[in-house]
ZAMARGU-4260 file (C-alpha; in steps of 0.2 Angstrom, whole numbers, plus 5000, padded with zeros to 4 digits):
<rodrens>
0) 4956/5033/4864 | 4971/5030/4875 | 4989/5034/4871 | 5002/5025/4880 | 5017/5036/4886
5) 5034/5029/4891 | 5041/5011/4891 | 5028/4997/4893 | 5030/4989/4910 | 5032/4970/4911
10) 5017/4960/4916 | 5025/4954/4932 | 5039/4963/4942 | 5046/4964/4959 | 5051/4980/4968
15) 5058/4984/4985 | 5053/5000/4992 | 5066/5002/5005 | 5061/5019/5011 | 5043/5014/5015
20) 5045/5006/5032 | 5037/5008/5049 | 5053/5007/5060 | 5070/5011/5053 | 5064/5021/5038
25) 5049/5028/5047 | 5056/5046/5045 | 5056/5044/5026 | 5038/5040/5026 | 5034/5055/5037
30) 5044/5066/5024 | 5034/5058/5009 | 5017/5059/5017 | 5017/5074/5028 | 5000/5080/5023
35) 4991/5063/5023 | 4998/5059/5041 | 4993/5076/5047 | 4976/5073/5041 | 4975/5056/5049
40) 4982/5062/5066 | 4968/5076/5066 | 4954/5063/5062 | 4961/5052/5076 | 4962/5067/5088
45) 4981/5065/5090 | 4994/5078/5088 | 5012/5079/5082 | 5018/5078/5100 | 5011/5060/5101
50) 5019/5055/5084 | 5036/5063/5089 | 5036/5053/5105 | 5032/5037/5096 | 5045/5040/5083
55) 5058/5042/5097 | 5052/5025/5104 | 5054/5016/5088 | 5070/5024/5084 | 5077/5018/5100
60) 5069/5001/5099 | 5065/4995/5081 | 5058/4979/5087 | 5044/4988/5097 | 5027/4980/5095
65) 5013/4993/5097 | 5000/4985/5108 | 4992/4999/5118 | 4984/5016/5112 | 4989/5028/5105
70) 5004/5018/5098 | 4993/5005/5090 | 4984/5019/5081 | 5000/5028/5076 | 5006/5011/5068
75) 4990/5010/5058 | 4993/5028/5052 | 5011/5024/5047 | 5005/5008/5038 | 4991/5016/5029
80) 5004/5030/5023 | 5015/5016/5017 | 5002/5007/5007 | 4996/5024/4999 | 5013/5029/4994
85) 5016/5012/4987 | 5000/5013/4977 | 5005/5030/4971 | 5022/5024/4965 | 5016/5008/4956
90) 4999/5013/4948 | 4999/5022/4932 | 4989/5037/4928 | 4977/5044/4915 | 4978/5062/4910
95) 4967/5071/4898 | 4975/5078/4882 | 4968/5087/4867 | 4974/5083/4849 | 4968/5089/4832
100) 4957/5073/4832 | 4949/5077/4849 | 4951/5072/4867 | 4962/5057/4871 | 4969/5050/4888
105) 4988/5049/4890 | 4992/5034/4901 | 5009/5033/4910 | 5013/5017/4920 | 5002/5002/4923
110) 4983/5001/4924 | 4980/4991/4940 | 4961/4994/4940 | 4958/4976/4934 | 4967/4969/4950
115) 4954/4960/4960 | 4964/4952/4974 | 4978/4960/4984 | 4988/4951/4997 | 4997/4960/5012
120) 5013/4951/5017 | 5026/4954/5030 | 5028/4965/5046 | 5012/4975/5050 | 5003/4968/5035
125) 5004/4950/5041 | 5001/4954/5059 | 4987/4967/5059 | 4971/4961/5068 | 4959/4973/5061
130) 4961/4976/5042 | 4948/4990/5040 | 4962/5003/5038 | 4969/4993/5023 | 4953/4994/5014
135) 4953/5012/5017 | 4970/5014/5009 | 4962/5009/4993 | 4945/5017/4995 | 4952/5034/4999
140) 4963/5035/4983 | 4953/5025/4970 | 4944/5032/4956 | 4948/5050/4961 | 4953/5065/4950
145) 4967/5076/4957 | 4974/5089/4946 | 4965/5081/4931 | 4974/5065/4934 | 4965/5048/4937
150) 4976/5036/4947 | 4974/5018/4940 | 4974/5009/4957 | 4964/4993/4960 | 4946/4997/4963
155) 4939/4989/4979 | 4949/4973/4978 | 4947/4958/4989 | 4960/4959/5003 | 4970/4945/5010
160) 4984/4943/5023 | 4998/4932/5022 | 4998/4928/5041 | 5013/4915/5041 | 5023/4927/5030
165) 5027/4914/5017 | 5025/4924/5001 | 5044/4930/5000 | 5050/4912/5003 | 5038/4903/4991
170) 5043/4916/4978 | 5060/4908/4978 | 5053/4890/4975 | 5040/4895/4962 | 5051/4892/4947
175) 5056/4874/4952 | 5040/4869/4961 | 5026/4881/4954 | 5011/4870/4959 | 5017/4867/4977
180) 5022/4885/4980 | 5005/4891/4974 | 4996/4878/4985 | 5006/4883/5000 | 5003/4902/4997
185) 4984/4900/4995 | 4983/4889/5011 | 4991/4902/5021 | 4980/4916/5016 | 4967/4924/5027
190) 4953/4936/5021 | 4956/4953/5028 | 4940/4958/5038 | 4936/4973/5049 | 4933/4969/5068
195) 4918/4981/5068
</rodrens>
């Protein structure tokens, strides 16, 4: 009893979320995820002063690599906010509706609950040494009702990291050399594991 609303999305597509970044476009992430970031800062016993100082640092030096605390934690918070925002944008939703025939679910967007494997590629996602936060980005949003809406995000997928950051390059080769591109892509994957 699912009614699809809107244009059916293609099975595969590529999008670029230029405003979800951890350096040049970090202010956009802060604007889009204020409440989430404030909650995470509180959980980590950090305040907005630390975040503002860090934002000034990365604005001056976008190539800054966070190695010490609290910068490393602030980077993880920004990364988790980016992943959560991307999930929110790309996953469809169910909303309950009532018709003369009874209750139905109206689905907008793509149902990603069947996705069993997710690959983090590029920047922080390729370089992170502890991927527990990445699993948390899915666990904290998956299968929850908010305002009578069920977000259709992957449910506890296996997480992998593209350590050599090959996926974007191999995507360019996949049409002409599909088997070779797939083999190289899989060979470069590392299962994301938590340090603890």
